[in-house]
C-alpha positions as CSV (number, residue, x, y, z in Angstrom):
1,M,81.8,-101.4,102.3
2,K,78.8,-101.4,100.1
3,L,75.4,-100.7,101.5
4,Q,72.4,-101.5,99.3
5,L,69.0,-100.1,99.9
6,P,66.2,-101.9,98.1
7,V,63.7,-99.2,97.0
8,S,61.0,-98.9,94.4
9,I,61.6,-96.5,91.5
10,E,59.1,-94.1,93.1
11,E,60.9,-94.2,96.5
12,K,64.3,-93.8,94.8
13,Y,63.9,-90.1,93.9
14,R,62.7,-89.3,97.4
15,Y,65.9,-90.8,98.8
16,I,68.0,-88.9,96.2
17,V,66.3,-85.6,97.3
18,E,67.0,-86.5,100.9
19,I,70.7,-87.3,100.3
20,L,71.2,-84.2,98.2
21,G,69.4,-82.2,101.0
22,S,72.1,-83.2,103.5
23,S,74.5,-80.7,102.0
24,L,73.6,-79.2,98.6
25,K,71.6,-76.0,98.1
26,P,68.7,-75.6,97.3
27,F,67.8,-79.1,98.4
28,N,69.1,-78.5,102.0
29,Q,66.5,-75.8,102.4
30,L,63.5,-78.0,101.8
31,R,60.9,-79.0,104.4
32,P,59.8,-82.7,104.6
33,R,56.6,-82.2,102.6
34,E,58.5,-80.2,99.9
35,K,60.9,-83.2,99.6
36,D,58.0,-85.6,99.2
37,V,56.5,-83.5,96.5
38,I,59.8,-82.9,94.6
39,G,60.7,-86.5,94.9
40,L,57.4,-87.5,93.3
41,L,57.8,-84.9,90.5
42,Y,61.2,-86.3,89.7
43,Y,59.6,-89.8,89.7
44,Y,56.9,-88.7,87.2
45,N,59.5,-87.0,85.1
46,Y,61.5,-90.3,85.0
47,K,58.3,-92.3,84.3
48,H,57.7,-90.2,81.2
49,R,61.3,-90.2,80.1
50,D,60.5,-91.5,76.6
51,I,58.4,-88.5,75.8
52,P,60.3,-85.4,74.4
53,E,61.3,-83.0,77.1
54,A,59.0,-80.2,76.1
55,Y,56.0,-82.4,76.3
56,R,57.3,-84.3,79.4
57,D,57.2,-81.1,81.4
58,T,53.7,-80.4,80.4
59,I,52.6,-83.9,81.5
60,T,54.7,-83.8,84.7
61,F,53.1,-80.5,85.8
62,G,49.6,-81.4,84.4
63,A,46.5,-81.6,86.5
64,D,46.3,-85.4,86.5
65,V,49.8,-85.8,87.9
66,K,49.1,-83.1,90.6
67,K,46.0,-85.0,91.7
68,E,48.0,-88.2,91.8
69,I,50.7,-86.6,93.9
70,A,48.2,-85.1,96.3
71,A,46.5,-88.5,96.7
72,K,49.8,-90.3,97.3
73,L,50.7,-87.9,100.1
74,D,47.8,-88.9,102.4
75,G,45.2,-86.9,100.6
76,M,47.0,-83.6,100.7
77,S,44.7,-80.8,99.6
78,M,45.3,-79.2,96.2
79,D,45.7,-75.8,97.9
80,N,48.5,-77.2,100.0
81,L,50.1,-78.8,97.0
82,Y,50.0,-75.5,95.0
83,N,51.6,-73.7,98.0
84,I,54.4,-76.3,98.0
85,L,54.9,-76.0,94.3
86,L,55.1,-72.2,94.7
87,E,57.7,-72.6,97.5
88,L,59.7,-75.0,95.2
89,R,59.6,-72.4,92.5
90,K,60.9,-69.7,94.9
91,K,63.7,-72.0,95.9
92,D,64.7,-72.4,92.2
93,I,64.0,-76.2,92.1
94,I,61.1,-75.6,89.7
95,I,62.2,-73.2,87.1
96,G,60.2,-71.3,84.5
97,E,59.5,-67.9,83.2
98,S,55.8,-68.2,83.7
99,F,53.6,-70.5,85.9
100,N,52.6,-72.4,82.7
101,Q,56.2,-72.9,81.5
102,K,57.9,-75.0,84.2
103,Y,60.5,-77.6,84.4
104,L,62.5,-79.3,87.1
105,K,66.0,-78.4,88.0
106,P,67.9,-81.3,86.4
107,I,69.4,-84.1,88.4
108,E,71.2,-87.0,86.7
109,D,69.5,-90.3,86.2
110,I,71.1,-91.6,89.4
111,N,71.3,-95.4,89.9
112,S,73.9,-95.4,92.6
113,I,75.5,-92.9,95.0
114,T,79.0,-93.4,96.4
115,F,80.2,-91.7,99.6
116,E,83.8,-90.9,100.1
117,F,84.8,-89.9,103.6
118,I,87.9,-87.8,103.9
119,V,89.3,-87.8,107.4
120,K,91.4,-84.7,108.3
């Protein structure tokens, strides 16, 4: 059986984070708003995929993208967004030696997910 979910590119990464969160650490430790934020960060990282990785991270974690993320999430306050980013860093999804050198824990460019159920 094949189940297709029509989603936008923006929604795709939120669904991926949700599916990974069903069983894989550290994604299974995320609260709903953290999943929303990380899903959007993965989307912006994908959106800027043609930019070299070192610069892409600078853009993905730039002030303009943070403002866009806060606005997309029902006008979330910037303070709340920064707290969520800090939690994502503590959970090792955002990785970096200093707060200015950050990058996302990589996930593949996933276009489809296949489930295999093993009955014991």
